[in-house]
C-alpha positions in Angstrom: -8.1 -37.7 -22.0 -10.6 -35.4 -21.0 -9.3 -35.3 -17.5 -5.9 -33.9 -18.3 -7.4 -31.6 -20.9 -9.9 -30.3 -18.4 -7.0 -29.9 -15.4 -4.8 -27.8 -18.0 -7.9 -25.2 -19.4 -8.1 -24.9 -15.1 -4.7 -24.0 -14.5 -3.8 -21.7 -17.3 -7.1 -20.1 -16.4 -6.0 -19.4 -13.7 -2.3 -18.4 -14.5 -4.6 -15.7 -16.7 -6.3 -14.3 -13.4 -3.9 -14.4 -11.3 -2.0 -12.3 -14.0 -4.9 -9.8 -14.3 -4.7 -8.8 -10.2 -2.1 -6.1 -11.0 -1.5 -3.7 -7.7 -3.8 0.0 -8.3 -0.4 2.1 -7.5 2.6 1.8 -9.4 6.1 2.6 -7.8 7.5 3.8 -11.3 4.9 6.0 -11.5 5.0 8.9 -9.5 3.6 12.2 -8.8 4.1 15.3 -7.6 1.5 16.6 -4.7 2.0 20.4 -2.7 0.7 20.5 0.8 -1.0 23.5 2.4 2.5 24.2 3.5 3.8 24.9 0.3 6.1 21.6 0.1 6.6 19.2 -2.4 6.3 15.1 -2.4 6.7 12.8 -5.1 4.1 10.0 -4.3 3.4 6.9 -6.1 0.9 7.7 -8.8 -3.4 6.6 -7.0 -1.7 6.3 -3.9 -4.1 8.4 -1.3 -1.6 10.1 0.9 -1.5 12.3 4.6 -1.5 15.7 3.8 0.8 16.6 7.4 4.0 15.3 8.1 4.0 12.2 10.4 4.3 12.2 14.4 7.0 10.3 15.6 4.9 8.1 16.6 3.8 7.2 13.4 6.8 6.8 12.2 8.0 4.4 15.2 4.5 2.6 13.7 5.9 2.1 10.5 9.1 0.5 11.1 7.6 -2.1 13.6 5.2 -2.5 10.6 8.6 -2.4 8.0 8.5 0.4 6.9 12.1 1.6 7.4 13.0 4.6 5.7 9.7 7.0 7.9 11.6 10.1 9.5 10.5 13.7 10.3 9.0 15.4 7.8 7.8 12.6 5.5 4.1 12.1 4.6 2.4 8.3 4.4 1.1 6.9 1.5 -1.1 4.1 0.7 -2.8 2.4 -2.6 -5.9 2.9 -2.4 -7.4 -0.4 -1.5 -5.3 -0.9 2.2 -6.6 2.7 2.5 -10.5 0.6 2.1 -8.8 -2.0 4.2 -7.9 0.3 7.0 -11.7 1.7 7.6 -13.2 -1.7 7.5 -11.2 -2.7 10.1 -10.9 1.0 12.8 -14.7 0.1 12.0 -14.8 -3.8 13.1 -11.9 -5.1 13.0 -9.5 -6.3 15.1 -6.1 -4.7 16.8 -4.4 -7.8 15.1 -5.8 -7.8 12.0 -5.3 -3.8 11.1 -0.9 -5.1 12.4 -1.2 -7.6 9.4 -2.8 -5.8 7.7 -0.3 -3.5 8.0 2.7 -6.0 7.9 1.6 -7.4 4.0 1.2 -4.3 2.7 4.8 -3.2 3.9 6.2 -6.0 2.2 4.4 -5.8 -0.7 5.1 -2.0 -1.2 1.6 -0.8 -1.1 2.3 1.3 2.1 4.8 4.0 2.3 6.7 7.5 3.0 7.4 10.2 1.3 10.3 12.9 1.6 10.2 16.5 1.0 11.0 17.3 -2.2 
């Protein structure tokens, strides 16, 4: 009986810890940002975003990674934790680690594009 209580207690603890791990960017809470060129964009609150429109190469890269809504004139945004992972990979990771990180982030909705308002 004690083993069962221990296993149940451990299981409940793991569920509670999993529920506490929430993303730092919420797509339901948006903020409007205005760039130096005067254009405004709506991005998830707390996200890190580019300060200029993306290049055609960046649009193609994002599409390959799984973000299909990028187009000319858009900016990109990332969850701050993803931005930190990108910086770490650029300093010492492999190309495959970077690709894997971007694909996972696209699936999770923690990277994306925003069009001018």
